[in-house]
DRENDO-1510 file (C-alpha; in Angstrom, 1 decimal, always signed):
<recs>
REC; n; res; u; v; w
REC; 1; MET; -31.2; -37.5; +120.0 .
REC; 2; ALA; -28.1; -35.3; +119.8 .
REC; 3; THR; -27.5; -34.6; +123.5 .
REC; 4; THR; -25.7; -31.6; +124.9 .
REC; 5; ARG; -22.9; -33.9; +126.1 .
REC; 6; TYR; -22.5; -35.5; +122.7 .
REC; 7; LEU; -22.3; -32.1; +121.0 .
REC; 8; CYS; -19.9; -30.9; +123.6 .
REC; 9; ASP; -17.5; -33.8; +123.0 .
REC; 10; LEU; -17.6; -32.9; +119.3 .
REC; 11; LEU; -17.5; -29.1; +119.4 .
REC; 12; GLY; -16.2; -28.3; +122.9 .
REC; 13; ASP; -12.6; -27.6; +121.8 .
REC; 14; ARG; -13.7; -25.3; +119.0 .
REC; 15; ILE; -16.0; -23.4; +121.4 .
REC; 16; ARG; -13.2; -23.0; +124.0 .
REC; 17; LYS; -10.9; -21.6; +121.3 .
REC; 18; ASN; -13.6; -19.2; +120.1 .
REC; 19; PRO; -15.8; -18.3; +123.1 .
REC; 20; LYS; -17.6; -15.6; +121.0 .
REC; 21; TRP; -18.8; -18.1; +118.4 .
REC; 22; SER; -22.4; -17.0; +117.8 .
REC; 23; CYS; -25.3; -19.4; +118.3 .
REC; 24; LYS; -26.4; -18.9; +114.7 .
REC; 25; GLU; -23.0; -19.8; +113.3 .
REC; 26; MET; -22.8; -22.8; +115.7 .
REC; 27; ALA; -26.2; -24.0; +114.6 .
REC; 28; GLU; -25.1; -23.7; +111.0 .
REC; 29; THR; -22.0; -25.7; +111.6 .
REC; 30; ILE; -23.9; -28.5; +113.4 .
REC; 31; LYS; -26.4; -28.6; +110.5 .
REC; 32; ASN; -23.7; -28.8; +107.8 .
REC; 33; GLU; -21.5; -31.3; +109.6 .
REC; 34; LEU; -24.0; -33.5; +111.4 .
REC; 35; GLU; -27.0; -32.9; +109.2 .
REC; 36; ILE; -29.3; -32.2; +112.2 .
REC; 37; GLN; -31.0; -29.1; +113.5 .
REC; 38; VAL; -30.5; -28.1; +117.1 .
REC; 39; PRO; -32.7; -25.6; +118.9 .
REC; 40; LYS; -31.2; -22.4; +120.3 .
REC; 41; ILE; -31.8; -23.5; +123.9 .
REC; 42; LYS; -29.6; -26.5; +123.4 .
REC; 43; ILE; -26.9; -24.4; +121.7 .
REC; 44; LEU; -26.9; -22.2; +124.8 .
REC; 45; CYS; -26.6; -25.2; +127.1 .
REC; 46; LEU; -23.8; -26.5; +124.8 .
REC; 47; ARG; -21.8; -23.2; +125.1 .
REC; 48; LYS; -22.2; -23.2; +128.9 .
REC; 49; MET; -21.1; -26.8; +129.3 .
REC; 50; ALA; -18.0; -26.2; +127.0 .
REC; 51; LEU; -16.9; -23.1; +128.9 .
REC; 52; GLU; -17.5; -24.4; +132.4 .
REC; 53; GLY; -14.3; -26.3; +132.3 .
REC; 54; ILE; -12.3; -23.2; +131.4 .
REC; 55; ALA; -13.9; -21.2; +134.3 .
REC; 56; GLU; -13.0; -23.9; +136.8 .
REC; 57; SER; -9.5; -24.2; +135.5 .
REC; 58; LEU; -8.9; -20.5; +135.7 .
REC; 59; LYS; -10.3; -20.4; +139.2 .
REC; 60; GLN; -7.7; -23.0; +140.2 .
REC; 61; HIS; -4.9; -21.1; +138.5 .
REC; 62; TYR; -5.8; -17.8; +140.2 .
REC; 63; SER; -6.0; -19.6; +143.6 .
REC; 64; ARG; -2.4; -20.6; +143.2 .
REC; 65; VAL; -1.0; -17.2; +142.1 .
REC; 66; ILE; +0.8; -16.8; +145.5 .
REC; 67; ASP; +2.5; -20.1; +144.9 .
REC; 68; PHE; +3.6; -18.8; +141.5 .
REC; 69; GLY; +5.1; -15.7; +143.1 .
REC; 70; HIS; +7.0; -17.9; +145.6 .
REC; 71; GLU; +8.5; -19.9; +142.7 .
REC; 72; VAL; +9.5; -16.8; +140.8 .
REC; 73; LEU; +11.4; -15.6; +143.9 .
REC; 74; HIS; +12.8; -19.0; +144.6 .
REC; 75; SER; +14.4; -19.1; +141.1 .
REC; 76; ASN; +16.1; -15.8; +141.7 .
REC; 77; ALA; +15.8; -13.8; +144.9 .
REC; 78; ARG; +16.4; -10.6; +143.0 .
REC; 79; ASN; +13.2; -11.0; +140.9 .
REC; 80; ILE; +10.3; -8.7; +142.0 .
REC; 81; VAL; +6.8; -10.0; +142.5 .
REC; 82; LYS; +4.0; -7.9; +144.1 .
REC; 83; ILE; +0.6; -9.4; +144.6 .
REC; 84; SER; -2.5; -7.5; +145.7 .
REC; 85; ILE; -5.5; -9.4; +147.2 .
REC; 86; THR; -8.9; -8.4; +148.4 .
REC; 87; ARG; -11.9; -9.6; +150.4 .
REC; 88; LEU; -15.3; -8.2; +151.2 .
REC; 89; ASN; -15.5; -9.4; +154.8 .
REC; 90; GLU; -12.8; -10.5; +157.3 .
REC; 91; GLU; -14.1; -14.1; +157.3 .
REC; 92; ASP; -14.3; -14.3; +153.5 .
REC; 93; PRO; -11.5; -16.1; +151.5 .
REC; 94; VAL; -9.0; -13.9; +149.8 .
REC; 95; LYS; -9.4; -13.1; +146.1 .
REC; 96; PHE; -6.8; -12.3; +143.6 .
REC; 97; LYS; -6.7; -8.6; +142.5 .
REC; 98; ARG; -3.4; -7.7; +140.9 .
REC; 99; ILE; +0.1; -9.0; +140.2 .
REC; 100; TYR; +3.3; -7.2; +139.2 .
REC; 101; VAL; +6.2; -9.3; +137.9 .
REC; 102; CYS; +9.7; -8.1; +137.0 .
REC; 103; TYR; +12.5; -10.6; +136.3 .
REC; 104; PHE; +16.0; -9.4; +137.3 .
REC; 105; ALA; +17.6; -10.6; +134.1 .
REC; 106; LEU; +15.3; -8.5; +132.0 .
REC; 107; LYS; +15.6; -5.5; +134.3 .
REC; 108; SER; +19.4; -5.6; +134.3 .
REC; 109; GLY; +19.5; -6.2; +130.6 .
REC; 110; TRP; +17.3; -3.2; +129.9 .
REC; 111; MET; +19.2; -0.9; +132.2 .
REC; 112; ALA; +22.6; -2.0; +130.9 .
REC; 113; GLY; +22.1; -2.0; +127.1 .
REC; 114; CYS; +18.7; -0.9; +125.9 .
REC; 115; ARG; +17.6; +2.5; +124.6 .
REC; 116; LYS; +16.0; +4.9; +127.1 .
REC; 117; VAL; +12.5; +4.2; +125.8 .
REC; 118; ILE; +9.7; +2.3; +127.6 .
REC; 119; GLY; +6.5; +1.3; +125.8 .
REC; 120; LEU; +3.3; +0.4; +127.6 .
REC; 121; ASP; +0.9; -1.8; +125.8 .
REC; 122; GLY; -2.1; -3.5; +127.2 .
REC; 123; CYS; -4.8; -6.0; +126.2 .
REC; 124; PHE; -8.1; -7.3; +127.6 .
REC; 125; LEU; -8.1; -10.8; +129.0 .
REC; 126; LYS; -11.0; -12.4; +127.2 .
REC; 127; THR; -12.0; -14.9; +129.9 .
REC; 128; VAL; -14.9; -15.3; +132.2 .
REC; 129; TYR; -13.0; -13.4; +134.9 .
REC; 130; GLY; -11.9; -10.5; +132.7 .
REC; 131; GLY; -9.1; -8.3; +133.7 .
REC; 132; GLN; -6.3; -6.7; +131.7 .
REC; 133; LEU; -2.7; -7.6; +130.9 .
REC; 134; LEU; -0.2; -4.7; +130.6 .
REC; 135; SER; +3.3; -5.4; +129.4 .
REC; 136; THR; +6.2; -3.0; +129.6 .
REC; 137; ILE; +8.7; -3.2; +126.7 .
REC; 138; GLY; +11.9; -1.5; +125.6 .
REC; 139; ARG; +14.1; -1.4; +122.5 .
REC; 140; ASP; +17.5; -3.1; +122.4 .
REC; 141; GLY; +20.5; -2.2; +120.3 .
REC; 142; ASN; +19.2; -3.9; +117.3 .
REC; 143; ASN; +15.9; -2.0; +117.6 .
REC; 144; GLN; +14.1; -5.2; +118.6 .
REC; 145; ILE; +11.4; -5.5; +121.3 .
REC; 146; PHE; +12.8; -6.2; +124.7 .
REC; 147; PRO; +10.3; -7.2; +127.4 .
REC; 148; ILE; +10.8; -5.6; +130.8 .
REC; 149; CYS; +8.0; -6.4; +133.2 .
REC; 150; TYR; +4.2; -7.0; +133.2 .
REC; 151; VAL; +1.2; -6.6; +135.4 .
REC; 152; VAL; -2.3; -8.1; +135.5 .
REC; 153; PHE; -5.0; -6.0; +137.1 .
REC; 154; GLU; -8.8; -5.9; +137.3 .
REC; 155; TYR; -9.4; -2.8; +135.0 .
REC; 156; GLU; -8.0; +0.5; +134.1 .
REC; 157; ASN; -8.5; +3.3; +136.5 .
REC; 158; THR; -6.5; +5.9; +138.5 .
REC; 159; ASP; -5.9; +3.5; +141.4 .
REC; 160; SER; -4.6; +0.6; +139.2 .
REC; 161; TRP; -2.3; +2.9; +137.1 .
REC; 162; ARG; -0.9; +4.5; +140.3 .
REC; 163; TRP; -0.2; +1.1; +141.8 .
REC; 164; PHE; +1.7; -0.1; +138.7 .
REC; 165; ILE; +3.6; +3.1; +137.9 .
REC; 166; THR; +4.7; +3.5; +141.6 .
REC; 167; LEU; +6.1; -0.1; +141.5 .
REC; 168; MET; +7.9; +0.4; +138.2 .
REC; 169; ARG; +9.3; +3.8; +139.3 .
REC; 170; ASP; +10.7; +2.3; +142.6 .
REC; 171; ASP; +11.9; -0.9; +141.0 .
REC; 172; PHE; +13.8; +0.9; +138.2 .
REC; 173; GLU; +14.7; +4.0; +140.2 .
REC; 174; LEU; +13.3; +6.3; +137.5 .
REC; 175; GLU; +12.1; +9.3; +139.5 .
REC; 176; ASP; +15.1; +11.5; +138.6 .
REC; 177; VAL; +16.3; +9.8; +135.4 .
REC; 178; PHE; +17.1; +12.2; +132.5 .
REC; 179; GLY; +16.2; +11.4; +128.9 .
REC; 180; LEU; +13.8; +8.5; +129.4 .
REC; 181; THR; +10.7; +8.4; +127.2 .
REC; 182; VAL; +7.6; +6.5; +127.9 .
REC; 183; VAL; +5.2; +5.8; +125.1 .
REC; 184; SER; +1.6; +4.6; +125.4 .
REC; 185; ASP; -1.9; +4.9; +124.2 .
REC; 186; GLN; -4.0; +7.5; +125.9 .
REC; 187; GLN; -4.9; +5.2; +128.8 .
REC; 188; LYS; -7.5; +6.4; +131.3 .
REC; 189; GLY; -5.8; +8.0; +134.3 .
REC; 190; LEU; -2.3; +7.5; +133.1 .
REC; 191; GLU; -1.3; +11.1; +132.4 .
REC; 192; ASN; -2.5; +12.4; +135.8 .
REC; 193; ASP; -0.6; +9.6; +137.7 .
REC; 194; VAL; +2.6; +10.2; +135.8 .
REC; 195; ASN; +2.4; +14.0; +136.5 .
REC; 196; GLU; +2.0; +13.3; +140.2 .
REC; 197; LEU; +4.5; +10.5; +140.7 .
REC; 198; PHE; +7.2; +12.0; +138.5 .
REC; 199; PRO; +7.6; +15.6; +139.5 .
REC; 200; TYR; +10.2; +16.4; +136.9 .
REC; 201; VAL; +8.2; +15.2; +133.9 .
REC; 202; GLU; +7.6; +17.0; +130.6 .
REC; 203; HIS; +4.6; +15.6; +128.6 .
REC; 204; ARG; +4.4; +15.7; +124.9 .
REC; 205; LEU; +1.0; +14.6; +123.5 .
REC; 206; CYS; +0.9; +12.9; +120.1 .
REC; 207; THR; -2.1; +12.1; +118.0 .
REC; 208; ARG; -2.2; +8.5; +119.0 .
REC; 209; HIS; +0.3; +8.2; +121.8 .
REC; 210; ILE; +1.4; +10.0; +125.0 .
REC; 211; CYS; +5.1; +10.6; +125.1 .
REC; 212; VAL; +6.5; +11.2; +128.5 .
REC; 213; ASN; +10.0; +12.6; +128.9 .
REC; 214; PHE; +11.7; +12.1; +132.3 .
REC; 215; LYS; +14.3; +14.7; +133.0 .
REC; 216; LYS; +16.0; +16.4; +136.0 .
REC; 217; LYS; +14.6; +19.7; +137.2 .
</recs>
């Protein structure tokens, strides 16, 4: 008698906050809180129903990413927004692929008063559409984290890293900068792209990080 809709009204928020909630744990929770036993097939339907709303919401958000870019530029014309889209066939609707965002206030703040250190740190976007978020951060005079720019792309590979590093290099005019250090994990394809895009680079490999020193020839 406990319908999927009824269970979704009760547990939907918890499932959306924890999409990896296992069927076994979910069944135990229902049994303890509602004192009923629910078969696995209904648990699977419950999870699907609860997450469908998220997928549709994300789809709408991604469909308006170009509008977001226009608003960022409208707030300050010196902000930088680069959006990459893709389509399989000419008649197909465009699909979001990548976005690079750099706010002028953060860029000028880092260039004017922060240490010559850039850290690259990324994380997986745990949604139905996947992807990765990579943030570029610095250190200010108080040794605190200072955000610089960020990028969202489909997955790590040579092409995505090259796209991001090229934009960052041109945006911050880093090609011939002396004494700048970039610190990151050993990301796939990063080392080769940095070697090619920054001809005057000296690499120093650490146990857990790659340190890249930019200097003049």
